[in-house]
N, C-alpha and C positions, 0 to 999 in steps of 0.2 A: 372359657366358660363364660355364660351369660352371665352380666352384671345383675341382669335384672332378679335373677332369682334370689331369694330372700331366705337370707340359712337361716333355717328350725332351729331357734333353741336344744340343746344339749338338758334339759332337765323333762323334756316332752319327747327325749328320744325312745320305742318302744324296745328295743331291742337290751339298754339293759337294765330296765325294768325288771320287761321279762327272764330275764337268765336270775337277777335278783330276788324273786319272786319264787321262782321253783326249786333256787339255791335256799334260801330261807326255809320254803315250802317243809326239802326232800332232805335238810338240816334236820329241822325242832321231829318231824316223820322219824328218821331213827332214832332220835333221839329219846322220842315216846317211848318205841317200840321197846327199845335197849332197855328204861327205866321202869317198864313193866312187864319186860320180861326175866330181866335177870337183880341180883342183887349185887351190889355193889361189892367188886373184887370178884365175881362167879366167868366163866368165859367159857364158851361154848366154839369148840369142841373147848376137852379139858387141857388137852395134851394138841401142842401143833406152831408147823408157821403159821398160816394165819388163822384169828380166831377171830372171835365176839366179847371183849371183857369192856363190863360196866365198870368206870374209873369218873374219880372225879376231880378234876382239874384248878386249880384256883390258881394255878398261874396264866404264862402265856402259853399260844401252840408248841407242841411236844412239851410239856407241864414245866416250861421254863419257870423262872421268878413265882416256887411258890408261895400260897398264902400274901401275897399284896394285890388281891381280889377290887379292893377299891379301887388303890393306883388303878390299876388295868381298866375298867371301867370305866372311867375318864380318860386313860389313854389311848381308849377305841375309841370311845366317842370325839374326839381331838380328832385322831385319824380321817373317824370315817370324814368329819369335815373337810380336812385337806383332800382327802379323796374328791370330797364333790368337788372344791374348791380347782382345784387342776384340771379334772375335766370337763367343771363350764369354763373352763380357759381355751380345750384345744377347738378349734374352727373346723364342723366335718369329720369326726374323728372316724378312721375304716372302721368296717365292723368287726376286727381284733380289737382294738383297741375298747371301743364298744361293750364285745362280748368280755374281758379282759375284765374292767372295772365296775359290768353286772356279778362278776366273781365273787371280787373284791369287795363291796357295795355289800352283797348276800352271806359271804363267809362273814365277815364283821357282824352284822346285826340277826347274822344267829346266833354266835357267839355270846354279843352282848344281850341278848334276850335271856340266856343261861344264866347269866351272871346278876339280873335283873329281877329274877324270875325267882330262880336259886340257889344263889347266893354262889356256885360257880358252873364251868361247865362240864358238861357231860363230855368223855370219852369213851370210844367204845371198838374204833377198829386198829386190833392188836397184829404189826406186822413182823416177824423175829424181832430180833434186839431194836427195833427201832421204837420211840416213845409211841402210846394209846396214842389216838389222833379221833377228827370227829370229820363226816362229809362238812362243816366249812372253813377247818383248817385247809382242808385241801383244796378246796378253793379261794381262799388266797394267796396259798401259794402254784396253785393253775393259772389263778390271774398275774402273776409277780412274774413267773415264767413266761408268761403270752405277751406282757409288758417288754419283758428283759429282749425276745425271743426277733421283736415287732422294731423295739428301735435300734438292735445288733443288722439284723440281715431285710429287714420290707418298708423302714421308712427310707424312704426315698428323700428326704429334706436335708439328713446326713451327709447322704452324700456331694462330691460336689459336680458339678458338670462342667464336662472338659472345654466346654465351647465358653465357663468363664473366666478359663485359668490360664486362655489360651492371650499372651501379652499384644499379638500384634492386632487383635480384632477388634476397632473397634466399637464392636456392639458389645462392648461387656459391661457390667453395668457400673452403676454409677458412686454404689455402694462399694466395690469390689477396693480390697487393699492391695487389687493389681496394679503398678504404674503404668502408666499409656504410657509408646513410646508413640512418639509422631516425627515428621519426617524433621521438625528441625529444632527435636529436644536434644540436649550435650550428656553425654552421658558423665 
């Protein structure tokens, strides 16, 4: 890598911003359509496995912790601050992390917007026995799934380099916990 290349600040990275804006706009537009066209508790279609059902959620994603809206607003704001700190600490994040963080930021901001504007979150996606949710909830869950997938399957930093494990290799890193064997060493 060229040492003269300046690493751009993650704050000005357009990918998470574009994903965040798309997520918030999609989330708020779909919630507006639901609020404008369905009464609270109304479903379209009236029965079936997949429906649109207008619901108010004063809890967290998937209707957990109902009635703690004020506390959850502060927790959500703190989560956005923590996500911002984590994302800004990653040097040159790959595209999958940039999209994942954009989805999480967008989802969190979409639901915070509802809490501040309405005092509750509007949920409407009703799938079988699953709790009713919205686009913001989906974005947060998909973003977390992408992070897990990245760190389990794609992150090369978490895999050990076989060359670094070769104790006979004089080129092993200095900070390695591997003891180097030298011709004069006694075991």
